[in-house]
C-alpha positions as CSV (number, residue, x, y, z in Angstrom):
1,X,109.3,65.8,173.0
2,X,112.6,64.7,174.5
3,X,114.5,61.8,173.1
4,X,117.8,60.5,174.6
5,X,120.2,58.3,172.5
6,X,123.1,56.2,173.3
7,X,125.3,53.4,171.8
8,X,127.8,50.9,173.1
9,X,130.8,49.8,171.0
10,X,131.4,46.2,172.2
11,X,129.1,44.7,171.6
12,X,127.7,47.2,169.2
13,X,124.2,48.3,170.5
14,X,122.0,51.4,169.9
15,X,119.2,52.7,172.1
16,X,116.7,55.5,172.2
17,X,114.3,56.6,175.0
18,X,111.5,59.0,174.1
19,X,109.5,61.0,176.6
20,X,106.1,62.2,175.5
21,X,103.5,64.1,177.3
22,X,102.0,60.9,178.8
23,X,104.4,58.0,178.3
24,X,108.0,56.8,178.0
25,X,109.0,54.6,175.0
26,X,112.3,53.0,174.5
27,X,113.9,50.9,171.9
28,X,117.4,49.1,171.7
29,X,119.2,46.5,169.6
30,X,122.3,45.6,167.7
31,X,122.7,47.3,164.3
32,X,122.4,45.0,161.3
33,X,125.4,43.5,159.7
34,X,124.4,45.2,156.4
35,X,124.7,48.7,158.2
36,X,127.9,47.8,160.1
37,X,129.5,46.5,156.9
38,X,129.2,49.9,155.3
39,X,131.2,51.7,158.0
40,X,134.8,52.6,157.2
41,X,137.3,50.7,159.3
42,X,138.3,52.3,162.5
43,X,139.9,51.4,165.8
44,X,137.4,53.1,168.0
45,X,134.6,50.5,168.0
46,X,132.7,52.8,165.6
47,X,131.4,54.6,168.6
48,X,130.6,58.0,166.6
49,X,128.9,56.0,163.9
50,X,126.9,53.9,166.4
51,X,125.9,57.1,168.3
52,X,124.7,58.6,165.1
53,X,122.8,55.4,164.2
54,X,121.1,55.6,167.5
55,X,119.6,59.0,166.5
56,X,118.4,57.5,163.3
57,X,117.0,54.5,165.2
58,X,114.9,56.7,167.5
59,X,113.7,58.8,164.4
60,X,112.6,55.7,162.7
61,X,111.1,53.7,165.6
62,X,109.2,56.7,167.2
63,X,108.3,58.3,163.8
64,X,104.5,58.2,164.6
65,X,105.0,60.1,168.0
66,X,107.6,62.5,166.3
67,X,105.4,63.4,163.4
68,X,104.9,67.2,163.0
69,X,106.4,67.6,166.5
70,X,109.3,69.4,168.0
71,X,111.8,67.1,169.5
72,X,115.1,67.7,171.5
73,X,117.5,65.0,170.9
74,X,120.0,64.5,173.8
75,X,123.4,62.7,172.9
76,X,126.3,62.2,175.2
77,X,128.7,61.9,172.3
78,X,130.1,65.2,171.3
79,X,131.1,64.2,167.7
80,X,127.8,62.7,166.9
81,X,126.0,65.8,168.4
82,X,128.1,68.2,166.5
83,X,127.9,66.4,163.2
84,X,124.1,65.9,163.5
85,X,123.7,69.7,164.5
86,X,125.8,70.8,161.5
87,X,124.2,68.3,159.1
88,X,127.6,67.0,157.8
89,X,130.7,65.1,159.0
90,X,134.3,64.6,157.9
91,X,134.0,61.0,157.0
92,X,131.9,59.8,154.1
93,X,130.1,57.1,156.3
94,X,129.3,59.5,159.2
95,X,128.0,62.1,156.7
96,X,125.7,59.4,155.2
97,X,124.2,58.6,158.6
98,X,123.7,62.3,159.5
99,X,122.1,62.9,156.0
100,X,119.6,60.2,156.9
101,X,118.8,61.6,160.2
102,X,117.8,64.9,158.5
103,X,116.2,63.2,155.6
104,X,113.9,61.4,158.2
105,X,113.2,64.6,160.0
106,X,112.1,66.4,156.7
107,X,110.0,63.5,155.5
108,X,108.3,63.2,159.0
109,X,108.1,67.0,159.3
110,X,109.9,66.7,162.7
111,X,111.6,69.8,164.0
112,X,115.0,68.5,165.5
113,X,117.0,70.3,168.1
114,X,120.4,68.5,169.2
115,X,121.7,68.9,172.7
116,X,124.6,67.5,174.7
117,X,123.8,65.4,177.9
118,X,126.3,64.2,180.4
119,X,126.8,60.4,180.1
120,X,125.7,60.1,183.9
121,X,122.3,61.9,183.0
122,X,121.6,59.9,179.8
123,X,118.9,57.5,180.6
124,X,119.4,55.8,177.2
125,X,122.8,54.6,178.6
126,X,120.7,51.8,180.4
127,X,119.2,50.0,177.5
128,X,122.3,50.5,175.4
129,X,124.0,48.2,178.0
130,X,121.1,46.0,178.4
131,X,120.1,47.4,181.9
132,X,116.3,47.9,182.3
133,X,115.5,48.4,185.9
134,X,115.1,52.1,185.8
135,X,113.0,51.9,182.6
136,X,110.7,49.3,184.2
137,X,110.3,51.5,187.4
138,X,109.4,54.5,185.0
139,X,106.8,52.1,183.3
140,X,108.5,52.6,180.0
141,X,107.1,50.7,177.0
142,X,109.6,48.8,174.8
143,X,109.1,49.1,171.0
144,X,110.8,47.0,168.5
145,X,113.6,48.7,166.7
146,X,112.8,50.0,163.3
147,X,115.4,51.4,160.8
148,X,113.7,53.5,158.0
149,X,113.9,52.1,154.5
150,X,115.6,55.4,153.5
151,X,118.5,54.7,155.9
152,X,119.0,51.2,154.4
153,X,118.9,52.4,150.8
154,X,121.7,55.0,151.0
155,X,124.2,53.5,153.6
């Protein structure tokens, strides 16, 4: 399967688009205040954290489709991509998010592979900026965003 993820900093929004063999699914929304309150203070609009949260969002929301499957996650944020691929990050809050992504993968028996995608080719850029025309043309199905209880318990 192929999952594209993206985030916007102002206002904070995360999105994921999943392509399966027979359908396109997407989700998007604002991270909860509870999650945002646990992030360290930064001057970058929390973009790396939000991009990492977008991966966790996709893993949670599309868990049934990802169960026991191989999925390539495409991110246009090099820091989130590298941290997720390594399984660790320098900052505590980023590390906690990455830990949750891999915990979700293990619990759902999902085989993850992380790849870089150019921003211009990242279809999840559309819902992260509340643009839906292309997804509608593709017949994409929206699913309400879901964040795993595992993610909420540890961050």
